[in-house]
C-alpha positions as CSV (number, residue, x, y, z in Angstrom):
1,M,-3.1,-16.5,23.8
2,V,-5.5,-13.7,24.2
3,C,-6.6,-11.7,21.1
4,I,-7.7,-8.2,21.8
5,M,-9.8,-6.6,19.1
6,S,-9.9,-2.8,18.6
7,E,-13.2,-1.0,18.4
8,W,-12.6,-0.5,14.7
9,D,-12.0,-4.3,14.2
10,K,-15.2,-5.0,16.1
11,T,-17.1,-2.5,13.9
12,K,-15.7,-4.0,10.7
13,R,-16.7,-7.5,11.8
14,K,-20.2,-6.4,12.7
15,W,-20.6,-4.5,9.4
16,K,-19.6,-7.5,7.4
17,N,-21.9,-9.8,9.4
18,M,-24.8,-7.4,8.7
19,N,-23.9,-6.8,5.0
20,P,-22.8,-10.1,3.5
21,P,-21.4,-10.2,0.0
22,D,-23.3,-11.7,-2.9
23,Y,-23.2,-15.5,-3.5
24,K,-19.9,-15.2,-5.4
25,G,-18.2,-13.1,-2.6
26,Y,-18.6,-9.6,-4.2
27,Y,-19.7,-6.2,-3.1
28,R,-20.4,-3.2,-5.3
29,C,-18.0,-0.3,-4.8
30,P,-20.2,2.8,-4.9
31,I,-17.3,5.0,-5.8
32,C,-16.5,3.4,-9.2
33,N,-19.6,1.2,-9.5
34,I,-17.5,-1.9,-10.1
35,D,-17.6,-5.2,-8.1
36,V,-14.9,-5.7,-5.5
37,H,-14.2,-9.2,-4.0
38,E,-14.6,-9.4,-0.2
39,S,-10.9,-10.4,0.1
40,E,-9.9,-7.1,-1.5
41,M,-12.7,-4.9,0.0
42,V,-12.0,-2.1,2.5
43,L,-14.6,-0.1,4.4
44,D,-14.9,3.5,3.4
45,H,-16.4,6.2,5.6
46,I,-19.2,7.9,3.6
47,E,-18.8,11.0,5.7
48,P,-15.0,11.3,6.3
49,V,-13.9,11.4,9.9
50,G,-10.6,13.0,9.0
51,M,-12.0,16.3,7.7
52,G,-14.0,17.4,10.7
53,G,-16.6,14.7,10.6
54,S,-18.0,13.7,14.0
55,P,-15.8,11.2,15.8
56,S,-19.0,9.2,16.5
57,K,-19.2,8.6,12.7
58,K,-16.0,6.5,12.8
59,N,-17.7,3.4,14.2
60,N,-21.2,4.2,12.9
61,L,-22.3,1.3,10.8
62,K,-24.5,3.5,8.6
63,N,-21.5,5.7,7.8
64,L,-19.6,2.8,6.1
65,Q,-19.6,1.4,2.6
66,P,-17.6,-1.2,0.8
67,A,-14.9,0.0,-1.6
68,H,-11.7,-0.9,-3.5
69,W,-8.6,0.1,-1.6
70,G,-7.6,2.4,-4.6
71,C,-11.0,4.0,-4.7
72,N,-10.9,4.7,-1.0
73,S,-7.4,6.1,-1.2
74,E,-8.3,8.4,-4.2
75,K,-11.5,9.6,-2.4
76,G,-9.5,10.5,0.7
77,S,-11.4,12.9,2.9
78,K,-13.8,14.1,0.2
79,R,-17.6,13.7,0.6
80,N,-19.9,12.4,-2.2
81,Y,-16.9,11.5,-4.4
82,K,-17.5,9.6,-7.6
83,H,-14.7,8.0,-9.6
84,G,-14.1,9.3,-13.1
């Protein structure tokens, strides 16, 4: 069985390898400033790709940050969004 990874999957794997969680398995969500466990963490585009951001930003490791799924959804395509 051959497993073909998308470019986004490769980017996520590379980002996680370069940015391991703390010793308990947590990242800090910069949107709400609360810890998020690696099993619940999603990668958020700092500069959103969906609102005219450069397509090259999609797989740019410097344009990614850890986030809660809900925070990422609430942020949507906004830039510099802070929860609350």
